[in-house]
C-alpha positions as MATLAB code, in Angstrom:
seq = 'MSFTRFLAMARKEVVQILRDTRSLIIVVIMPVILVLLFGYGVNLDQKHLPIYVWDREGSQESQDLLKRFQASDYFEVIRVVNSYPELLRAIDDGRIRMALVIPWNFSQAVHDGGGTAVQALVDATDDNTANVAIGYAQAIVQGYSSQVQLEWLQQRGQAAQPPPLRVETRTWYNEDLESSAFIIPGVLALVMSVIGAFLTSLTIAREWERGTMEQLVSTPVTPLEIMLGKLAPYFLIGMFDVVVCALLALYWFHVPFRGSFVALLISSALFMVVVLALRF';
ca = [
     -14.493   35.723  -24.556;
     -11.918   36.115  -27.307;
     -10.210   32.960  -28.474;
      -7.270   34.997  -29.771;
      -6.619   36.585  -26.381;
      -6.977   33.165  -24.732;
      -4.308   31.728  -27.038;
      -2.083   34.733  -26.380;
      -2.358   34.178  -22.607;
      -1.657   30.472  -23.022;
       1.367   31.202  -25.227;
       2.670   33.712  -22.689;
       2.363   31.097  -19.928;
       4.155   28.481  -22.021;
       7.050   30.880  -22.594;
       7.306   31.525  -18.844;
       7.250   27.790  -18.108;
      10.042   27.098  -20.574;
      12.133   29.924  -19.115;
      11.741   28.586  -15.557;
      13.371   25.201  -16.133;
      13.780   24.452  -12.413;
      10.050   24.571  -11.782;
       9.432   22.510  -14.904;
      11.861   19.825  -13.699;
      10.156   19.757  -10.295;
       6.754   19.385  -11.896;
       7.914   16.486  -14.057;
      10.074   14.649  -11.503;
       7.934   15.142   -8.392;
       5.107   12.798   -9.494;
       7.579   10.027  -10.310;
       9.254   10.433   -6.915;
       5.878   10.334   -5.147;
       4.880    7.127   -6.919;
       8.203    5.484   -6.087;
       8.086    6.621   -2.460;
       4.558    5.380   -1.862;
       5.094    2.256   -3.939;
       8.139    1.129   -1.986;
       7.732    2.976    1.316;
       4.078    2.283    2.106;
       3.683   -1.480    2.171;
       1.016   -3.170    4.278;
       1.985   -6.680    3.198;
       3.312   -8.554    6.213;
       5.541  -11.403    5.061;
       8.597  -13.175    6.458;
       7.969  -11.902    9.981;
      10.961  -12.929   12.150;
      10.069  -15.214   15.069;
      11.880  -17.133   17.809;
      10.753  -20.587   18.896;
      11.034  -22.380   22.248;
      10.100  -26.007   21.760;
       9.902  -27.318   25.305;
       9.222  -30.869   24.147;
      11.140  -31.466   20.930;
       8.845  -34.236   19.722;
       7.887  -35.198   16.192;
       4.460  -33.597   16.649;
       5.884  -30.278   17.781;
       8.347  -30.303   14.872;
       5.455  -30.904   12.473;
       3.765  -27.779   13.770;
       6.964  -25.738   13.493;
       7.499  -26.919    9.921;
       4.156  -25.383    9.040;
       5.424  -22.032   10.292;
       8.686  -22.480    8.402;
       6.879  -23.341    5.182;
       4.643  -20.280    5.427;
       5.528  -17.100    3.540;
       4.379  -15.032    6.500;
       6.871  -16.247    9.124;
      10.586  -16.884    9.236;
      11.963  -18.902   12.135;
      15.380  -17.377   12.703;
      16.346  -18.964   16.017;
      15.454  -21.691   18.501;
      15.953  -20.740   22.164;
      15.654  -22.514   25.500;
      14.214  -19.967   27.916;
      11.668  -17.195   28.331;
      14.264  -14.454   29.037;
      15.781  -14.963   25.588;
      12.379  -14.547   23.984;
      11.582  -11.435   25.982;
      14.949   -9.815   25.243;
      14.528  -10.433   21.519;
      11.059   -8.844   21.576;
      12.244   -5.868   23.661;
      15.208   -5.298   21.337;
      12.946   -5.386   18.266;
      14.719   -8.357   16.669;
      11.523  -10.390   16.324;
       7.810   -9.733   15.959;
       6.555  -12.892   17.617;
       7.782  -15.752   19.803;
       6.277  -19.225   19.822;
       6.304  -21.505   22.876;
       5.260  -25.160   22.592;
       4.395  -26.833   25.944;
       6.263  -29.830   27.342;
       3.229  -32.160   27.092;
       2.213  -31.192   23.568;
       2.438  -34.630   21.914;
       0.733  -36.408   24.823;
      -2.212  -34.013   24.695;
      -2.435  -34.478   20.918;
      -2.475  -38.284   21.158;
      -5.030  -38.280   23.970;
      -7.398  -36.137   21.933;
      -7.544  -33.509   24.629;
      -7.011  -29.817   24.253;
      -3.639  -28.143   24.472;
      -2.404  -24.612   23.916;
       0.510  -23.093   22.033;
       1.677  -19.752   23.386;
       2.441  -16.850   21.079;
       4.158  -13.745   22.450;
       3.577  -10.835   20.078;
       5.220   -7.423   19.897;
       2.189   -5.116   19.826;
       4.008   -1.791   19.491;
       2.693   -1.841   15.925;
      -0.908   -2.955   16.412;
      -1.504   -3.582   12.711;
       1.475   -5.934   12.415;
       0.513   -7.631   15.687;
      -3.048   -8.301   14.537;
      -1.831   -9.652   11.200;
       0.728  -11.924   12.897;
      -1.894  -13.253   15.321;
      -4.295  -13.971   12.478;
      -1.628  -15.817   10.460;
      -0.536  -17.848   13.489;
      -4.108  -18.802   14.354;
      -4.728  -19.937   10.778;
      -1.626  -22.188   10.821;
      -2.480  -23.693   14.201;
      -6.087  -24.225   13.162;
      -4.991  -26.056   10.013;
      -2.682  -28.293   12.040;
      -5.437  -28.912   14.589;
      -7.865  -29.989   11.869;
      -5.334  -32.464   10.482;
      -4.637  -33.919   13.939;
      -8.352  -34.294   14.619;
      -8.871  -36.075   11.288;
      -6.006  -38.509   11.976;
      -7.312  -39.174   15.500;
     -10.745  -40.113   14.154;
      -9.294  -42.308   11.399;
      -7.182  -44.255   13.901;
     -10.342  -45.125   15.817;
     -12.300  -46.097   12.736;
     -14.534  -43.058   12.784;
     -15.390  -40.889    9.826;
     -14.776  -37.191   10.046;
     -17.999  -35.220   10.086;
     -18.061  -32.228    7.748;
     -18.990  -28.957    9.424;
     -22.652  -27.998    9.029;
     -21.722  -24.512    7.860;
     -18.726  -23.455    5.822;
     -17.701  -20.048    4.565;
     -16.060  -19.867    1.154;
     -14.241  -16.601    0.503;
     -13.482  -15.154   -2.908;
     -11.353  -12.056   -3.270;
     -12.232   -9.839   -6.206;
     -10.107   -7.256   -8.019;
      -7.057   -7.906   -5.821;
      -6.800  -11.677   -5.573;
      -3.298  -11.707   -4.063;
      -4.153   -8.981   -1.514;
      -1.186   -6.879   -2.597;
      -1.199   -3.492   -0.868;
       0.382   -1.799   -3.903;
      -2.758   -2.576   -5.919;
      -4.789   -0.069   -3.898;
      -2.069    2.284   -2.592;
      -0.501    3.253   -5.924;
      -3.821    4.083   -7.680;
      -4.549    6.434   -4.799;
      -1.221    8.126   -5.456;
      -2.577    9.306   -8.809;
      -5.197   11.413   -7.057;
      -2.553   12.650   -4.617;
      -0.252   13.597   -7.477;
      -3.006   15.551   -9.214;
      -3.881   17.362   -5.991;
      -0.293   18.273   -5.134;
       0.727   19.206   -8.662;
      -2.468   21.173   -9.274;
      -2.122   23.208   -6.091;
       1.595   23.704   -6.703;
       1.206   24.842  -10.295;
      -1.587   27.339   -9.728;
       0.126   28.805   -6.678;
       3.302   29.127   -8.695;
       1.718   30.959  -11.604;
      -0.095   33.493   -9.400;
       2.947   34.123   -7.198;
       5.136   34.604  -10.255;
       2.865   37.332  -11.659;
       2.845   39.286   -8.391;
       6.619   38.898   -7.875;
       7.427   40.179  -11.356;
       4.874   42.963  -11.186;
       3.086   41.819  -14.327;
      -0.299   41.204  -12.715;
      -1.109   44.940  -12.809;
      -0.191   45.027  -16.500;
      -2.538   42.121  -17.233;
      -5.387   43.825  -15.389;
      -4.889   47.013  -17.435;
      -5.110   45.137  -20.748;
      -8.392   44.250  -22.535;
      -7.972   40.639  -21.406;
     -10.901   39.572  -19.225;
     -10.454   37.661  -15.922;
     -11.923   34.548  -17.529;
      -9.411   34.690  -20.377;
      -6.569   35.179  -17.889;
      -7.691   32.220  -15.828;
      -8.237   29.855  -18.752;
      -5.072   30.975  -20.517;
      -3.005   30.293  -17.418;
      -4.654   26.968  -16.607;
      -4.483   25.429  -20.082;
      -0.681   24.768  -20.162;
      -0.652   23.482  -16.605;
      -3.636   21.271  -17.357;
      -1.636   19.616  -20.128;
       1.373   19.210  -17.843;
      -0.845   17.687  -15.159;
      -2.377   15.215  -17.592;
       1.112   14.304  -18.802;
       2.047   13.546  -15.178;
      -1.061   11.389  -14.810;
      -0.127    9.344  -17.884;
       3.460    8.928  -16.670;
       2.326    7.801  -13.200;
      -0.249    5.426  -14.672;
       2.343    3.814  -16.956;
       4.761    3.577  -14.034;
       2.108    1.831  -11.945;
       1.224   -0.602  -14.735;
       4.649   -1.567  -16.024;
       6.917   -0.999  -13.020;
       4.759   -2.020  -10.055;
       2.552   -4.335  -12.148;
      -0.685   -2.949  -10.762;
      -3.555   -4.685  -12.581;
      -5.680   -2.388  -14.725;
      -9.178   -3.510  -15.628;
     -11.316   -0.942  -17.337;
     -11.214    1.796  -19.909;
      -8.120    3.941  -20.187;
     -10.254    6.599  -21.875;
     -12.578    6.697  -18.855;
      -9.523    7.104  -16.608;
      -8.286   10.049  -18.673;
     -11.701   11.733  -18.723;
     -12.208   11.398  -14.966;
      -8.629   12.553  -14.348;
      -9.184   15.561  -16.586;
     -12.325   16.564  -14.662;
     -10.503   16.171  -11.358;
      -7.534   18.162  -12.649;
      -9.788   21.044  -13.734;
     -11.289   21.235  -10.243;
      -7.889   21.087   -8.522;
      -6.384   23.747  -10.779;
      -9.334   26.056  -10.237;
      -9.076   25.902   -6.427;
      -6.421   28.611   -6.239;
      -8.434   30.959   -8.412;
];
């Protein structure tokens, strides 16, 4: 392999890239657009879910439970209704994700220490959102139930017994459970895959369209020198896109970065080499 011929091939490819400004703009802008699209368009965080409420009793106890839903970041009570048909129409029209129905004997059942049920009607057309809403609602009701049980025992002079087994959960690496913290890093790999496949396909198609591939074959340049000379400029462009997307993720979407930036560049470079070589 001749280093001089390799540099000549790389220089030739750089000249072609600079002449084709439209492709160069696409290569530079496309990664930024992908990061913005996935960062804002793909969001698994379910917050401020709109709900309707039918409080059939209107007591202080039922209002205490509803205030817990209002104070939560996951639900937003937008209307109080007085019948089932209004709840069903709102769910069918897609105006709400969940409806809450409190029974007429809610406070009496709470004071008597007996069991009672709160009905939640959930729009399950989106099963992921439905499961999340059910989980959030169950957590709020369970917290209210624990407080009511504690007050009931204290009024009768009894001490609350701690549960024999308790699970303590700690979330690592993504403490706030933000979906952007694991979606946007995955976009980096997607960007490298798309850009790598796009660039190599572009360079090969350009040679055949312009009829210069036959001229390259007839020269003393070896296939290895052709391949490496063509890939080197696009490798640098791909790594530039990786750096731009990484900085966009860190400083625009505030994705936490814990580790070595050098290790990220090395692993990205290895991945980029494999992606670029796929078309050859």
